[in-house]
N, C-alpha and C positions, 0 to 999 in steps of 0.2 A: 687706773688703779693706782699708779705711782704718782708722787707729787711732782711739782714743776721743777724740783731740784734734781730729778732723776729722769734721764731720757733713754729710750731704747732705740737700737739700730738692729736691722736684720741683714745677714750675709755680709759683714764687714770683717775687715782684718783687725785683729786685736794688737794694738801697738805693744802690749806687754810681751806678747810671744815673739814679736819681731826683735825686740831688745834681747830677749833670752836666747834666741837663735844666734844673734850676733856674738853674744857673750861666750857661747860654747863653740864659737868659730865654725858653725855649721852653715854652709851656703852664705858665708859672711859677705861676699861680693854682691849677692843678689837676694838677700834675705827679704821675704814677702810677709812673713808672719803667717798665722793660721786664720782661715775664715771661720766666723762664729755665726750660728743661726740666729741668736738674739744676744746682743752685747748691751749690758746696762752701764751707762756712764753718767758722771755728774754733769749738770747744766754748764755749758761752755765747753764740755768734753775735755776738761783738764785731766780727769782720772777715770779709769775703768773700774767698775764695781763687781761685775760677775759676768762669766761666760756661761751660756745655756744652750743645750743642744736638743734638736728634734730629728727623729728618724721615722720613716714610714715602717708599717709592719713588714713591708717587702724587704726591709733592710735588717731584719732580726739577726742575720748572720754576722752583722757588723756592731753588735751591742757592745762587746768587750772592747773593740777598737774605739768606738764613740766614748765609752766611759773613760778610757786611758787618755784620750785626747782632751776631754773636758776637764779631767782632774789636772793635767799638766797645764792647760791654759789658765785655769784658776789659780794654780800655784804661781804661775808667772805674774798674774794680776795681784795676788796676795803679796808677793815680794814688794811690788811697787807701792802698795797701800801701807805696807809695814814701814818702808823707808820714808814715804811722804808724811806719815802720822808720827814719826819718831818712835815707832814701837807701840803706838797706842792702838792700832788696829791689827789684829793677828788672826782674824777670821774672815772667811768669805762664805756667803750662803748662795747657793745656785740650784737649778733644776735640770733634770735629764729626762727626756721623753722618747718612747718608742711607740709610735701610733698614738693611742689615746691613753696609754698607761705610763706613768712616770713616778718620780720621787723627788723630793727636796733633800739636800744635804748640806751639811756644815763642814768646811775645810778649815782645819786649825793648824796653825804653825806653832809647834811646841818643841823646844829644845832642838831647833833646826831640823824637825821631822814634820811632814805634813800628814795630819791624821783626818781622814774623812769619816763622817758618821751620818747615817741616814736619819732624817728627822721625821719625815712625813710621806707616806705614799700619796700619789696624786693620781686622778683620773679625770677624763672628760666624758660626761654621760653621753650615751648614744641612744638612750631610751628613757621614757618618762618614769619608769619604774626604778631607775637608778638615781633620781634626784635626791632622795633622803640621804643616801650615802655620799652625795656630792658635798654635803655640808662640811664634812672634815676637810675636803680639798679647799674650799672657800676659807675656812679658818686658817689653814696652813698658808694660803697666799697672803692673808693679812698679817700673819707672823712675819712673812718674808718682807712685806712692805715696811713694817715697823722697824725690822732689823736694818734695811737699807737706809731709812731716813736717819736712824741713829748714827750709821757709818758716815753719812754725809755731814751730820752735825759735828762729829769728832774731827773730820777732815777740814771742814771750814774753820773750826777753832784753831787747829794746828797751823793752818795757812796763815791766818792772822797773826798768831805768835811768831811765825817764821818772818813775816814781813816787817814786824816790829824789831825783831833781832837784827834784820838786815839793815834797818835805818840806824839804829844804835847798837853797835856790836856788843853782844853780851855773851861771854863764854858759857858754854853749856856741857854738861856731862852726860846727856842722854843720847849720844850718838848710837846708831844701831850697829850691831855686830854684823859681820859678813854672813850673807844668807846663802842657802844652798843653790846650786845651779840647776836649771830646768833643762832637760835634754828633750829634743824633738827629733822624730824619725825623719830621715831625708825624704823629699818629694821624689816620687818615682819619675824617671825620665823615660820617654818613649824610645824603645829600641829601633834602630834603623834597619830596614830590610836590606838584603844582599843587593837588590836592585838599585836602591838609593845610593849605597856605597859605590857600586859600579859606575853609576852615572856621574858622581862626583869626581871619581878618578879619571873620567874620560872627558870632562868638560874642557 
């Protein structure tokens, strides 16, 4: 579906989340970032474009937790894109699924506030009778494709201008302002049993 300029990876760590965790001094000595179900990146993996999450129906009790994680991951990615594009890219489009039902949303950075808006409900048909309704999902996915390709075009243009500026120094006034910090919850550490503590004390 995506062009050669956009690559997808599954169950990988988003570098943008690793940087955000280091910035807020959370697990700074061993920040691993957050694992993403589907991470879209530019060809050459220079920049991450969107974090997308899938959960099974058995994980319905984790829906709010998943939404929160995905929004924060995409906010971290958006910060990187905003800086890399000198403020030209201020939106991220991503999807969130639980089982076969999901939605596409737009995350906008506006006046240092991240504003998410649902664009299109999505679903994967499980019965032939559902195919007519699946047309809207297909249209939505093509909207997403066009959006990502436009993002890549802007980023490529900005990167080229930056390379030219680096060769012949040219003062610029379009520096980006400081962006909001993204906070991630700490990873849970396994509690040691009394027996394990006892064994350590008597070794």
